C-alpha positions as CSV (number, residue, x, y, z in Angstrom):
1,M,0.2,0.0,-0.2
2,D,2.5,2.5,-0.9
3,Y,0.0,4.7,-3.6
4,I,-2.2,5.8,-0.6
5,P,-0.8,8.2,1.7
6,P,-1.1,7.0,5.2
7,E,-2.7,10.1,6.2
8,L,-5.7,9.0,4.1
9,T,-5.8,5.6,5.4
10,A,-9.3,4.1,7.6
11,K,-6.7,3.3,10.6
12,R,-5.6,7.2,10.4
13,W,-8.8,8.7,10.6
14,Q,-10.0,6.4,13.3
15,E,-7.1,8.0,15.3
16,V,-7.6,11.4,14.9
17,Y,-11.9,10.8,16.2
18,L,-11.1,9.0,18.9
19,A,-10.2,11.5,21.4
20,P,-13.4,13.9,22.2
21,L,-14.0,16.9,20.4
22,P,-13.8,20.3,23.2
23,P,-16.8,21.7,23.4
24,V,-17.4,25.8,21.9
25,D,-18.2,28.6,23.6
26,I,-21.0,30.4,22.0
27,T,-22.2,32.8,24.6
28,G,-20.3,36.1,22.9
29,L,-21.5,34.9,19.6
30,T,-25.4,35.5,20.1
31,V,-25.4,39.1,19.8
32,G,-28.5,39.9,19.7
33,E,-29.1,42.5,16.5
34,P,-30.9,42.0,13.9
35,C,-29.2,40.4,10.2
36,D,-29.1,42.8,7.8
37,P,-29.6,41.7,4.1
38,P,-26.4,40.9,1.7
39,F,-25.5,44.3,-0.6
40,T,-26.9,43.3,-3.7
41,R,-25.7,45.5,-7.0
42,V,-28.6,45.5,-9.7
43,P,-27.4,45.3,-13.1
44,R,-28.2,47.5,-15.8
45,G,-30.2,47.4,-18.8
46,R,-32.8,44.6,-19.2
47,P,-32.6,41.3,-17.9
48,K,-30.7,38.4,-19.9
49,K,-33.4,35.8,-19.2
50,E,-37.1,36.4,-19.9
51,R,-39.2,35.5,-17.2
52,V,-40.9,31.6,-16.7
53,R,-44.1,30.9,-18.3
54,R,-46.7,28.4,-17.2
55,E,-47.2,25.7,-19.9
56,D,-50.8,25.7,-19.2
57,A,-50.5,29.8,-20.5
58,R,-49.1,29.4,-23.7
59,A,-51.2,30.1,-26.9
60,P,-50.1,28.3,-30.3
61,R,-48.9,30.5,-32.7
62,G,-50.2,30.0,-36.6
63,R,-53.4,28.3,-37.8
64,L,-54.7,25.4,-36.6
65,E,-55.5,23.2,-39.2
66,T,-56.9,19.0,-39.2
67,R,-55.9,16.8,-41.4
68,D,-54.5,13.5,-42.1
69,H,-50.5,13.1,-42.1
70,G,-50.3,10.2,-43.0
71,G,-51.3,8.1,-40.5
72,L,-48.4,9.2,-38.4
73,L,-51.0,11.5,-36.3
74,P,-54.4,10.1,-35.0
75,L,-57.2,11.0,-37.7
76,G,-58.2,14.9,-36.8
77,A,-55.3,15.6,-34.6
78,V,-55.1,19.5,-34.4
79,V,-51.4,20.7,-35.7
80,A,-50.3,23.9,-35.5
81,T,-48.5,25.2,-38.9
82,V,-46.2,27.9,-39.8
83,P,-47.3,31.6,-37.9
84,D,-49.0,33.7,-40.0
85,P,-47.0,36.6,-41.4
86,V,-47.7,39.9,-39.2
87,Q,-49.2,43.0,-41.8
88,H,-47.4,45.9,-40.5
89,R,-49.9,49.3,-40.9
90,C,-48.3,52.9,-41.3
91,G,-48.7,55.0,-39.0
92,T,-49.7,57.8,-41.3
93,C,-51.5,56.6,-43.7
94,G,-52.6,53.3,-42.4
95,E,-52.2,51.3,-45.3
96,A,-50.6,47.4,-45.1
97,G,-47.2,46.9,-46.0
98,H,-44.8,49.5,-44.7
99,N,-44.2,51.7,-41.5
100,A,-44.1,55.6,-41.3
101,R,-40.6,55.8,-42.4
102,R,-41.0,54.6,-45.8
103,C,-44.6,56.1,-46.1
104,R,-44.7,58.5,-49.8
105,R,-47.4,60.8,-48.0
106,P,-45.6,63.7,-46.1
107,H,-45.7,63.3,-42.5
108,Q,-47.9,66.3,-41.0
């Protein structure tokens, strides 16, 4: 057993704990003053993580359709498809397809 140091053997561990441990005097540790919370720094900017949402609160995105998927899913299964593209409206003229920055009408 030359590969194990003598401090790590079971016999040495038993010898260490043969003598009882002396009691510790803690009367000077209990001051009675309230403990303040630790100082924390609030980071700048938006938090990196998105808030945790409940699983049942999530709504499916896009159109829902029912059809037969080649026998892979049960007949009549509801499947979410690709989300519909959002149609932006101009703040100046109100037409769809462009925003106020690209509007040909003059801003008022």
